[in-house]
C-alpha positions, 0 to 999 in steps of 0.5 A: 263844433264836431270834427269829421272823425267824430261824426264817423265814430257816432255813425259806426257806433250806431251803425257798425257794419257802415261804411262811411263818407264825412265831408266837411262843408263849410270849414266850420265843423258843423255843416256836414255831407254824409255818405253812409252805406248799410246792411241796416237799410235794407227794406227801409223807405228813405225816410227810415233810412235817414231816421237810423242816421239821425239817431245815431248823431243824436248827441251832436244834432241836439247840441246843434253842433252840427247844424245842417246835415246833407245825407245819402244812404245806401244798402250795399246793393245800391252802392254796388249798382251804382258801380261804387266800392266801399 
């Protein structure tokens, strides 16, 4: 199990500029939905963005501390175009 704040810390360690939202979907601290906004996603396809996220969460994913993960990844421009603020 990994707490939501630990997921956020891992993501920010791998992507220091990231704005991160973490939601525990089941209350069991192993199924998460994350939203990540980062300039590191600029010019990257969706699969490349997801690879960056998985890389940041590698330890938790490989130990199966995170069993299921859904994610939304945005550049700051994408996020602003949605009318959202980080």
